Biopython code that builds the backbone (N, CA, C, O; Angstrom):
import numpy as np
from Bio.PDB.StructureBuilder import StructureBuilder

atoms = [
    (1, "UNK", "N", (115.147, 97.782, 115.398)),
    (1, "UNK", "CA", (114.330, 96.945, 114.532)),
    (1, "UNK", "C", (114.904, 97.004, 113.129)),
    (1, "UNK", "O", (115.217, 98.093, 112.648)),
    (2, "UNK", "N", (115.051, 95.903, 112.473)),
    (2, "UNK", "CA", (115.593, 95.877, 111.121)),
    (2, "UNK", "C", (114.505, 96.168, 110.104)),
    (2, "UNK", "O", (113.318, 95.963, 110.358)),
    (3, "UNK", "N", (114.940, 96.655, 108.940)),
    (3, "UNK", "CA", (113.982, 96.970, 107.897)),
    (3, "UNK", "C", (113.331, 95.727, 107.316)),
    (3, "UNK", "O", (112.212, 95.792, 106.808)),
    (4, "UNK", "N", (114.018, 94.604, 107.387)),
    (4, "UNK", "CA", (113.456, 93.375, 106.840)),
    (4, "UNK", "C", (112.622, 92.622, 107.866)),
    (4, "UNK", "O", (112.118, 91.535, 107.582)),
    (5, "UNK", "N", (112.473, 93.194, 109.056)),
    (5, "UNK", "CA", (111.729, 92.537, 110.123)),
    (5, "UNK", "C", (110.246, 92.507, 109.860)),
    (5, "UNK", "O", (109.741, 93.175, 108.958)),
    (6, "UNK", "N", (109.562, 91.730, 110.654)),
    (6, "UNK", "CA", (108.113, 91.607, 110.543)),
    (6, "UNK", "C", (107.449, 92.948, 110.796)),
    (6, "UNK", "O", (107.835, 93.676, 111.711)),
    (7, "UNK", "N", (106.456, 93.274, 109.992)),
    (7, "UNK", "CA", (105.718, 94.503, 110.190)),
    (7, "UNK", "C", (106.242, 95.670, 109.377)),
    (7, "UNK", "O", (105.757, 96.788, 109.546)),
    (8, "UNK", "N", (107.201, 95.457, 108.514)),
    (8, "UNK", "CA", (107.745, 96.549, 107.718)),
    (8, "UNK", "C", (106.756, 96.929, 106.620)),
    (8, "UNK", "O", (105.792, 96.213, 106.350)),
    (9, "UNK", "N", (107.018, 98.064, 106.000)),
    (9, "UNK", "CA", (106.162, 98.536, 104.915)),
    (9, "UNK", "C", (106.178, 97.539, 103.763)),
    (9, "UNK", "O", (105.144, 97.301, 103.138)),
    (10, "UNK", "N", (107.328, 96.958, 103.476)),
    (10, "UNK", "CA", (107.419, 95.964, 102.399)),
    (10, "UNK", "C", (106.525, 94.767, 102.699)),
    (10, "UNK", "O", (105.851, 94.249, 101.808)),
    (11, "UNK", "N", (106.523, 94.324, 103.977)),
    (11, "UNK", "CA", (105.660, 93.207, 104.357)),
    (11, "UNK", "C", (104.192, 93.569, 104.157)),
    (11, "UNK", "O", (103.411, 92.758, 103.659)),
    (12, "UNK", "N", (103.820, 94.777, 104.541)),
    (12, "UNK", "CA", (102.434, 95.212, 104.394)),
    (12, "UNK", "C", (102.040, 95.246, 102.928)),
    (12, "UNK", "O", (100.921, 94.872, 102.577)),
    (13, "UNK", "N", (102.944, 95.689, 102.073)),
    (13, "UNK", "CA", (102.663, 95.729, 100.638)),
    (13, "UNK", "C", (102.450, 94.352, 100.057)),
    (13, "UNK", "O", (101.559, 94.155, 99.230)),
    (14, "UNK", "N", (103.271, 93.380, 100.487)),
    (14, "UNK", "CA", (103.122, 92.033, 99.952)),
    (14, "UNK", "C", (101.842, 91.379, 100.454)),
    (14, "UNK", "O", (101.222, 90.594, 99.736)),
    (15, "UNK", "N", (101.442, 91.697, 101.684)),
    (15, "UNK", "CA", (100.183, 91.169, 102.213)),
    (15, "UNK", "C", (99.014, 91.784, 101.460)),
    (15, "UNK", "O", (98.070, 91.086, 101.091)),
    (16, "UNK", "N", (99.078, 93.097, 101.231)),
    (16, "UNK", "CA", (97.989, 93.776, 100.524)),
    (16, "UNK", "C", (97.830, 93.233, 99.111)),
    (16, "UNK", "O", (96.712, 93.160, 98.602)),
    (17, "UNK", "N", (98.922, 92.855, 98.475)),
    (17, "UNK", "CA", (98.820, 92.340, 97.105)),
    (17, "UNK", "C", (98.165, 90.976, 97.065)),
    (17, "UNK", "O", (97.735, 90.534, 96.000)),
    (18, "UNK", "N", (98.075, 90.296, 98.198)),
    (18, "UNK", "CA", (97.456, 88.975, 98.260)),
    (18, "UNK", "C", (95.977, 89.043, 98.639)),
    (18, "UNK", "O", (95.287, 88.024, 98.623)),
    (19, "UNK", "N", (95.493, 90.225, 98.975)),
    (19, "UNK", "CA", (94.090, 90.386, 99.351)),
    (19, "UNK", "C", (93.218, 90.486, 98.103)),
    (19, "UNK", "O", (93.648, 90.970, 97.056)),
    (20, "UNK", "N", (92.000, 90.021, 98.243)),
    (20, "UNK", "CA", (91.047, 90.163, 97.148)),
    (20, "UNK", "C", (90.544, 91.594, 97.110)),
    (20, "UNK", "O", (90.752, 92.353, 98.056)),
    (21, "UNK", "N", (89.892, 91.963, 96.037)),
    (21, "UNK", "CA", (89.315, 93.297, 95.913)),
    (21, "UNK", "C", (88.349, 93.572, 97.058)),
    (21, "UNK", "O", (88.350, 94.662, 97.629)),
    (22, "UNK", "N", (87.524, 92.583, 97.394)),
    (22, "UNK", "CA", (86.555, 92.743, 98.482)),
    (22, "UNK", "C", (87.256, 92.962, 99.817)),
    (22, "UNK", "O", (86.848, 93.809, 100.612)),
    (23, "UNK", "N", (88.323, 92.187, 100.058)),
    (23, "UNK", "CA", (89.071, 92.333, 101.313)),
    (23, "UNK", "C", (89.731, 93.704, 101.396)),
    (23, "UNK", "O", (89.733, 94.334, 102.454)),
    (24, "UNK", "N", (90.295, 94.166, 100.273)),
    (24, "UNK", "CA", (90.891, 95.499, 100.249)),
    (24, "UNK", "C", (89.841, 96.575, 100.500)),
    (24, "UNK", "O", (90.096, 97.548, 101.209)),
    (25, "UNK", "N", (88.671, 96.397, 99.921)),
    (25, "UNK", "CA", (87.585, 97.354, 100.128)),
    (25, "UNK", "C", (87.172, 97.399, 101.595)),
    (25, "UNK", "O", (86.988, 98.477, 102.160)),
    (26, "UNK", "N", (87.029, 96.227, 102.208)),
    (26, "UNK", "CA", (86.677, 96.157, 103.626)),
    (26, "UNK", "C", (87.756, 96.796, 104.490)),
    (26, "UNK", "O", (87.454, 97.523, 105.436)),
    (27, "UNK", "N", (89.011, 96.521, 104.162)),
    (27, "UNK", "CA", (90.128, 97.096, 104.903)),
    (27, "UNK", "C", (90.117, 98.619, 104.807)),
    (27, "UNK", "O", (90.274, 99.313, 105.811)),
    (28, "UNK", "N", (89.931, 99.128, 103.599)),
    (28, "UNK", "CA", (89.892, 100.579, 103.410)),
    (28, "UNK", "C", (88.703, 101.215, 104.116)),
    (28, "UNK", "O", (88.825, 102.306, 104.672)),
    (29, "UNK", "N", (87.557, 100.544, 104.098)),
    (29, "UNK", "CA", (86.385, 101.056, 104.811)),
    (29, "UNK", "C", (86.644, 101.093, 106.314)),
    (29, "UNK", "O", (86.276, 102.054, 106.990)),
    (30, "UNK", "N", (87.277, 100.049, 106.832)),
    (30, "UNK", "CA", (87.587, 99.996, 108.272)),
    (30, "UNK", "C", (88.581, 101.087, 108.657)),
    (30, "UNK", "O", (88.438, 101.728, 109.698)),
    (31, "UNK", "N", (89.597, 101.297, 107.805)),
    (31, "UNK", "CA", (90.564, 102.362, 108.071)),
    (31, "UNK", "C", (89.870, 103.725, 108.098)),
    (31, "UNK", "O", (90.150, 104.548, 108.969)),
    (32, "UNK", "N", (88.979, 103.959, 107.160)),
    (32, "UNK", "CA", (88.247, 105.226, 107.110)),
    (32, "UNK", "C", (87.361, 105.381, 108.345)),
    (32, "UNK", "O", (87.257, 106.473, 108.905)),
    (33, "UNK", "N", (86.722, 104.286, 108.769)),
    (33, "UNK", "CA", (85.875, 104.311, 109.961)),
    (33, "UNK", "C", (86.710, 104.632, 111.203)),
    (33, "UNK", "O", (86.302, 105.451, 112.027)),
    (34, "UNK", "N", (87.871, 103.996, 111.341)),
    (34, "UNK", "CA", (88.749, 104.268, 112.481)),
    (34, "UNK", "C", (89.224, 105.718, 112.480)),
    (34, "UNK", "O", (89.301, 106.354, 113.531)),
    (35, "UNK", "N", (89.539, 106.234, 111.297)),
    (35, "UNK", "CA", (89.967, 107.628, 111.184)),
    (35, "UNK", "C", (88.844, 108.568, 111.621)),
    (35, "UNK", "O", (89.087, 109.529, 112.351)),
    (36, "UNK", "N", (87.618, 108.293, 111.178)),
    (36, "UNK", "CA", (86.470, 109.116, 111.573)),
    (36, "UNK", "C", (86.260, 109.057, 113.081)),
    (36, "UNK", "O", (86.064, 110.087, 113.726)),
    (37, "UNK", "N", (86.301, 107.843, 113.646)),
    (37, "UNK", "CA", (86.114, 107.684, 115.090)),
    (37, "UNK", "C", (87.195, 108.421, 115.868)),
    (37, "UNK", "O", (86.907, 109.069, 116.874)),
    (38, "UNK", "N", (88.426, 108.326, 115.410)),
    (38, "UNK", "CA", (89.536, 109.008, 116.082)),
    (38, "UNK", "C", (89.367, 110.519, 116.012)),
    (38, "UNK", "O", (89.563, 111.220, 117.005)),
    (39, "UNK", "N", (89.003, 111.016, 114.837)),
    (39, "UNK", "CA", (88.791, 112.456, 114.681)),
    (39, "UNK", "C", (87.655, 112.949, 115.561)),
    (39, "UNK", "O", (87.749, 114.025, 116.151)),
    (40, "UNK", "N", (86.575, 112.169, 115.654)),
    (40, "UNK", "CA", (85.451, 112.543, 116.515)),
    (40, "UNK", "C", (85.875, 112.570, 117.976)),
    (40, "UNK", "O", (85.494, 113.472, 118.722)),
    (41, "UNK", "N", (86.667, 111.576, 118.386)),
    (41, "UNK", "CA", (87.118, 111.514, 119.773)),
    (41, "UNK", "C", (88.000, 112.717, 120.095)),
    (41, "UNK", "O", (87.830, 113.355, 121.135)),
    (42, "UNK", "N", (88.939, 113.025, 119.208)),
    (42, "UNK", "CA", (89.817, 114.177, 119.428)),
    (42, "UNK", "C", (88.981, 115.460, 119.477)),
    (42, "UNK", "O", (89.219, 116.322, 120.323)),
    (43, "UNK", "N", (88.012, 115.588, 118.580)),
    (43, "UNK", "CA", (87.159, 116.778, 118.564)),
    (43, "UNK", "C", (86.333, 116.904, 119.847)),
    (43, "UNK", "O", (86.013, 118.012, 120.277)),
    (44, "UNK", "N", (85.989, 115.767, 120.456)),
    (44, "UNK", "CA", (85.186, 115.806, 121.676)),
    (44, "UNK", "C", (86.034, 116.073, 122.918)),
    (44, "UNK", "O", (85.500, 116.207, 124.020)),
    (45, "UNK", "N", (87.348, 116.149, 122.742)),
    (45, "UNK", "CA", (88.267, 116.436, 123.848)),
    (45, "UNK", "C", (89.159, 117.612, 123.485)),
    (45, "UNK", "O", (90.340, 117.428, 123.189)),
    (46, "UNK", "N", (88.599, 118.829, 123.507)),
    (46, "UNK", "CA", (89.377, 120.002, 123.094)),
    (46, "UNK", "C", (90.584, 120.261, 124.005)),
    (46, "UNK", "O", (91.527, 120.942, 123.604)),
    (47, "UNK", "N", (90.555, 119.728, 125.209)),
    (47, "UNK", "CA", (91.672, 119.917, 126.130)),
    (47, "UNK", "C", (92.913, 119.150, 125.691)),
    (47, "UNK", "O", (94.020, 119.455, 126.135)),
    (48, "UNK", "N", (92.738, 118.162, 124.828)),
    (48, "UNK", "CA", (93.851, 117.319, 124.402)),
    (48, "UNK", "C", (94.972, 118.123, 123.751)),
    (48, "UNK", "O", (96.147, 117.892, 124.036)),
    (49, "UNK", "N", (94.618, 119.057, 122.887)),
    (49, "UNK", "CA", (95.632, 119.859, 122.209)),
    (49, "UNK", "C", (96.458, 120.645, 123.217)),
    (49, "UNK", "O", (97.682, 120.712, 123.103)),
    (50, "UNK", "N", (95.804, 121.229, 124.185)),
    (50, "UNK", "CA", (96.496, 122.010, 125.210)),
    (50, "UNK", "C", (97.385, 121.121, 126.080)),
    (50, "UNK", "O", (98.530, 121.472, 126.366)),
    (51, "UNK", "N", (96.858, 119.977, 126.496)),
    (51, "UNK", "CA", (97.617, 119.054, 127.345)),
    (51, "UNK", "C", (98.875, 118.585, 126.623)),
    (51, "UNK", "O", (99.966, 118.593, 127.193)),
    (52, "UNK", "N", (98.719, 118.179, 125.378)),
    (52, "UNK", "CA", (99.869, 117.676, 124.634)),
    (52, "UNK", "C", (100.864, 118.789, 124.309)),
    (52, "UNK", "O", (102.075, 118.571, 124.333)),
    (53, "UNK", "N", (100.358, 119.964, 124.010)),
    (53, "UNK", "CA", (101.234, 121.104, 123.736)),
    (53, "UNK", "C", (102.044, 121.474, 124.976)),
    (53, "UNK", "O", (103.248, 121.715, 124.892)),
    (54, "UNK", "N", (101.372, 121.516, 126.129)),
    (54, "UNK", "CA", (102.062, 121.825, 127.384)),
    (54, "UNK", "C", (103.097, 120.763, 127.716)),
    (54, "UNK", "O", (104.204, 121.084, 128.150)),
    (55, "UNK", "N", (102.743, 119.502, 127.514)),
    (55, "UNK", "CA", (103.674, 118.415, 127.789)),
    (55, "UNK", "C", (104.895, 118.516, 126.881)),
    (55, "UNK", "O", (106.027, 118.406, 127.352)),
    (56, "UNK", "N", (104.677, 118.725, 125.588)),
    (56, "UNK", "CA", (105.804, 118.821, 124.663)),
    (56, "UNK", "C", (106.701, 120.010, 124.992)),
    (56, "UNK", "O", (107.923, 119.912, 124.875)),
    (57, "UNK", "N", (106.105, 121.138, 125.405)),
    (57, "UNK", "CA", (106.907, 122.301, 125.783)),
    (57, "UNK", "C", (107.762, 121.978, 127.008)),
    (57, "UNK", "O", (108.942, 122.327, 127.048)),
    (58, "UNK", "N", (107.179, 121.319, 128.001)),
    (58, "UNK", "CA", (107.930, 120.928, 129.197)),
    (58, "UNK", "C", (109.032, 119.942, 128.844)),
    (58, "UNK", "O", (110.139, 120.028, 129.374)),
    (59, "UNK", "N", (108.738, 119.019, 127.964)),
    (59, "UNK", "CA", (109.707, 118.020, 127.533)),
    (59, "UNK", "C", (110.890, 118.687, 126.831)),
    (59, "UNK", "O", (112.044, 118.355, 127.102)),
    (60, "UNK", "N", (110.604, 119.618, 125.939)),
    (60, "UNK", "CA", (111.667, 120.297, 125.208)),
    (60, "UNK", "C", (112.472, 121.227, 126.124)),
    (60, "UNK", "O", (113.669, 121.425, 125.916)),
    (61, "UNK", "N", (111.819, 121.784, 127.119)),
    (61, "UNK", "CA", (112.515, 122.661, 128.052)),
    (61, "UNK", "C", (113.468, 121.866, 128.941)),
    (61, "UNK", "O", (114.619, 122.259, 129.127)),
    (62, "UNK", "N", (112.993, 120.758, 129.486)),
    (62, "UNK", "CA", (113.791, 119.947, 130.414)),
    (62, "UNK", "C", (114.779, 119.009, 129.710)),
    (62, "UNK", "O", (115.868, 118.758, 130.225)),
    (63, "UNK", "N", (114.408, 118.503, 128.557)),
    (63, "UNK", "CA", (115.234, 117.540, 127.820)),
    (63, "UNK", "C", (115.724, 116.411, 128.733)),
    (63, "UNK", "O", (116.929, 116.207, 128.880)),
    (64, "UNK", "N", (114.789, 115.680, 129.343)),
    (64, "UNK", "CA", (115.189, 114.633, 130.290)),
    (64, "UNK", "C", (115.870, 113.459, 129.592)),
    (64, "UNK", "O", (115.598, 113.163, 128.429)),
    (65, "UNK", "N", (116.752, 112.804, 130.324)),
    (65, "UNK", "CA", (117.406, 111.614, 129.803)),
    (65, "UNK", "C", (116.397, 110.469, 129.660)),
    (65, "UNK", "O", (116.464, 109.686, 128.712)),
    (66, "UNK", "N", (115.476, 110.382, 130.602)),
    (66, "UNK", "CA", (114.461, 109.317, 130.596)),
    (66, "UNK", "C", (113.096, 109.945, 130.310)),
    (66, "UNK", "O", (112.422, 110.431, 131.218)),
    (67, "UNK", "N", (112.705, 109.928, 129.056)),
    (67, "UNK", "CA", (111.449, 110.548, 128.623)),
    (67, "UNK", "C", (110.247, 109.896, 129.291)),
    (67, "UNK", "O", (109.298, 110.580, 129.675)),
    (68, "UNK", "N", (110.285, 108.567, 129.429)),
    (68, "UNK", "CA", (109.146, 107.856, 130.011)),
    (68, "UNK", "C", (108.975, 108.196, 131.489)),
    (68, "UNK", "O", (107.851, 108.380, 131.955)),
    (69, "UNK", "N", (110.070, 108.280, 132.223)),
    (69, "UNK", "CA", (109.983, 108.656, 133.639)),
    (69, "UNK", "C", (109.470, 110.083, 133.779)),
    (69, "UNK", "O", (108.648, 110.370, 134.650)),
    (70, "UNK", "N", (109.952, 110.968, 132.930)),
    (70, "UNK", "CA", (109.485, 112.356, 132.954)),
    (70, "UNK", "C", (107.986, 112.417, 132.666)),
    (70, "UNK", "O", (107.240, 113.107, 133.361)),
    (71, "UNK", "N", (107.549, 111.684, 131.628)),
    (71, "UNK", "CA", (106.128, 111.678, 131.268)),
    (71, "UNK", "C", (105.281, 111.144, 132.415)),
    (71, "UNK", "O", (104.213, 111.682, 132.706)),
    (72, "UNK", "N", (105.756, 110.088, 133.063)),
    (72, "UNK", "CA", (105.010, 109.508, 134.188)),
    (72, "UNK", "C", (104.868, 110.532, 135.311)),
    (72, "UNK", "O", (103.777, 110.712, 135.853)),
    (73, "UNK", "N", (105.958, 111.199, 135.658)),
    (73, "UNK", "CA", (105.908, 112.210, 136.724)),
    (73, "UNK", "C", (105.025, 113.384, 136.325)),
    (73, "UNK", "O", (104.240, 113.880, 137.133)),
    (74, "UNK", "N", (105.153, 113.823, 135.092)),
    (74, "UNK", "CA", (104.396, 114.967, 134.587)),
    (74, "UNK", "C", (102.891, 114.712, 134.671)),
    (74, "UNK", "O", (102.145, 115.509, 135.238)),
    (75, "UNK", "N", (102.460, 113.588, 134.096)),
    (75, "UNK", "CA", (101.026, 113.312, 134.072)),
    (75, "UNK", "C", (100.497, 112.872, 135.434)),
    (75, "UNK", "O", (99.328, 113.108, 135.737)),
    (76, "UNK", "N", (101.318, 112.246, 136.252)),
    (76, "UNK", "CA", (100.900, 111.904, 137.604)),
    (76, "UNK", "C", (100.637, 113.173, 138.409)),
    (76, "UNK", "O", (99.659, 113.251, 139.152)),
    (77, "UNK", "N", (101.507, 114.162, 138.261)),
    (77, "UNK", "CA", (101.322, 115.424, 138.971)),
    (77, "UNK", "C", (100.038, 116.124, 138.531)),
    (77, "UNK", "O", (99.317, 116.689, 139.353)),
    (78, "UNK", "N", (99.759, 116.081, 137.230)),
    (78, "UNK", "CA", (98.530, 116.687, 136.720)),
    (78, "UNK", "C", (97.311, 115.939, 137.249)),
    (78, "UNK", "O", (96.328, 116.563, 137.651)),
    (79, "UNK", "N", (97.367, 114.615, 137.252)),
    (79, "UNK", "CA", (96.242, 113.814, 137.731)),
    (79, "UNK", "C", (95.969, 114.092, 139.209)),
    (79, "UNK", "O", (94.814, 114.199, 139.622)),
    (80, "UNK", "N", (97.034, 114.208, 140.004)),
    (80, "UNK", "CA", (96.861, 114.477, 141.431)),
    (80, "UNK", "C", (96.281, 115.860, 141.676)),
    (80, "UNK", "O", (95.445, 116.041, 142.561)),
    (81, "UNK", "N", (96.717, 116.819, 140.904)),
    (81, "UNK", "CA", (96.268, 118.193, 141.103)),
    (81, "UNK", "C", (94.867, 118.436, 140.562)),
    (81, "UNK", "O", (94.150, 119.312, 141.047)),
    (82, "UNK", "N", (94.486, 117.670, 139.572)),
    (82, "UNK", "CA", (93.182, 117.859, 138.956)),
    (82, "UNK", "C", (93.260, 118.872, 137.831)),
    (82, "UNK", "O", (94.223, 119.634, 137.737)),
    (83, "UNK", "N", (92.275, 118.881, 137.001)),
    (83, "UNK", "CA", (92.265, 119.731, 135.822)),
    (83, "UNK", "C", (92.301, 121.214, 136.166)),
    (83, "UNK", "O", (92.865, 122.000, 135.406)),
    (84, "UNK", "N", (91.721, 121.616, 137.280)),
    (84, "UNK", "CA", (91.654, 123.025, 137.650)),
    (84, "UNK", "C", (93.028, 123.598, 137.964)),
    (84, "UNK", "O", (93.241, 124.802, 137.821)),
    (85, "UNK", "N", (93.956, 122.759, 138.388)),
    (85, "UNK", "CA", (95.276, 123.239, 138.791)),
    (85, "UNK", "C", (96.378, 122.615, 137.942)),
    (85, "UNK", "O", (97.452, 122.307, 138.459)),
    (86, "UNK", "N", (96.131, 122.425, 136.656)),
    (86, "UNK", "CA", (97.062, 121.731, 135.783)),
    (86, "UNK", "C", (98.375, 122.497, 135.607)),
    (86, "UNK", "O", (99.432, 121.876, 135.500)),
    (87, "UNK", "N", (98.331, 123.811, 135.575)),
    (87, "UNK", "CA", (99.562, 124.578, 135.378)),
    (87, "UNK", "C", (100.529, 124.383, 136.537)),
    (87, "UNK", "O", (101.729, 124.222, 136.315)),
    (88, "UNK", "N", (100.025, 124.396, 137.778)),
    (88, "UNK", "CA", (100.884, 124.190, 138.939)),
    (88, "UNK", "C", (101.450, 122.777, 138.935)),
    (88, "UNK", "O", (102.601, 122.569, 139.321)),
    (89, "UNK", "N", (100.663, 121.817, 138.508)),
    (89, "UNK", "CA", (101.131, 120.439, 138.444)),
    (89, "UNK", "C", (102.237, 120.297, 137.412)),
    (89, "UNK", "O", (103.219, 119.591, 137.639)),
    (90, "UNK", "N", (102.077, 120.971, 136.273)),
    (90, "UNK", "CA", (103.096, 120.917, 135.233)),
    (90, "UNK", "C", (104.405, 121.502, 135.743)),
    (90, "UNK", "O", (105.473, 120.949, 135.482)),
    (91, "UNK", "N", (104.335, 122.593, 136.455)),
    (91, "UNK", "CA", (105.530, 123.208, 137.017)),
    (91, "UNK", "C", (106.192, 122.284, 138.023)),
    (91, "UNK", "O", (107.419, 122.196, 138.066)),
    (92, "UNK", "N", (105.395, 121.590, 138.835)),
    (92, "UNK", "CA", (105.923, 120.658, 139.813)),
    (92, "UNK", "C", (106.615, 119.481, 139.135)),
    (92, "UNK", "O", (107.672, 119.033, 139.580)),
    (93, "UNK", "N", (106.018, 118.986, 138.065)),
    (93, "UNK", "CA", (106.610, 117.860, 137.341)),
    (93, "UNK", "C", (107.909, 118.274, 136.670)),
    (93, "UNK", "O", (108.876, 117.512, 136.663)),
    (94, "UNK", "N", (107.939, 119.475, 136.106)),
    (94, "UNK", "CA", (109.149, 119.955, 135.458)),
    (94, "UNK", "C", (110.293, 120.046, 136.447)),
    (94, "UNK", "O", (111.433, 119.736, 136.101)),
    (95, "UNK", "N", (110.019, 120.457, 137.646)),
    (95, "UNK", "CA", (111.036, 120.586, 138.673)),
    (95, "UNK", "C", (111.473, 119.260, 139.255)),
    (95, "UNK", "O", (112.593, 119.141, 139.752)),
    (96, "UNK", "N", (110.604, 118.261, 139.202)),
    (96, "UNK", "CA", (110.897, 116.983, 139.868)),
    (96, "UNK", "C", (111.576, 115.946, 139.011)),
    (96, "UNK", "O", (112.227, 115.047, 139.544)),
    (97, "UNK", "N", (111.449, 116.035, 137.699)),
    (97, "UNK", "CA", (112.009, 114.983, 136.843)),
    (97, "UNK", "C", (113.490, 115.223, 136.610)),
    (97, "UNK", "O", (113.891, 116.323, 136.228)),
    (98, "UNK", "N", (114.301, 114.205, 136.835)),
    (98, "UNK", "CA", (115.721, 114.312, 136.574)),
    (98, "UNK", "C", (115.953, 114.266, 135.080)),
    (98, "UNK", "O", (115.301, 113.507, 134.363)),
    (99, "UNK", "N", (116.880, 115.075, 134.617)),
    (99, "UNK", "CA", (117.137, 115.058, 133.188)),
    (99, "UNK", "C", (118.445, 115.736, 132.859)),
    (99, "UNK", "O", (119.026, 116.452, 133.674)),
    (100, "UNK", "N", (118.889, 115.494, 131.651)),
    (100, "UNK", "CA", (120.121, 116.097, 131.178)),
    (100, "UNK", "C", (119.829, 117.438, 130.553)),
    (100, "UNK", "O", (119.013, 117.523, 129.636)),
    (101, "UNK", "N", (120.451, 118.452, 131.009)),
    (101, "UNK", "CA", (120.308, 119.771, 130.436)),
    (101, "UNK", "C", (121.396, 119.946, 129.387)),
    (101, "UNK", "O", (122.583, 119.892, 129.708)),
    (102, "UNK", "N", (121.003, 120.153, 128.149)),
    (102, "UNK", "CA", (122.024, 120.447, 127.169)),
    (102, "UNK", "C", (121.995, 119.558, 126.066)),
    (102, "UNK", "O", (122.807, 119.684, 125.149)),
]
sb = StructureBuilder()
sb.init_structure("model")
sb.init_model(0)
sb.init_chain("A")
sb.init_seg("    ")
for serial, (resi, resn, name, xyz) in enumerate(atoms, 1):
    if name == "N":
        sb.init_residue(resn, " ", resi, " ")
    sb.init_atom(name, np.array(xyz, "f"), 0.0, 1.0, " ", f" {name:<3s}", serial, name[0])
structure = sb.get_structure()
């Protein structure tokens, strides 16, 4: 993606400069609301930190060539095994995903 492409920070700045004070206020309120909702959701799912930490550790250990395929296998194995047996599923996914070592 080029820096001058659509959606760049420069584009966002030029759009923001064209908004009225009221529109900017509404935008900032909505951003704050989304942040609060996201924080509440994360707080209501304490397992998320562990799941993501375990996934990142497996990812860094295996260093697969295809991150998306590895992620699909990893989380599919966990889903099949269920939450009670997540560690065994993670080990199975680590062993099954093809990847480049090194």
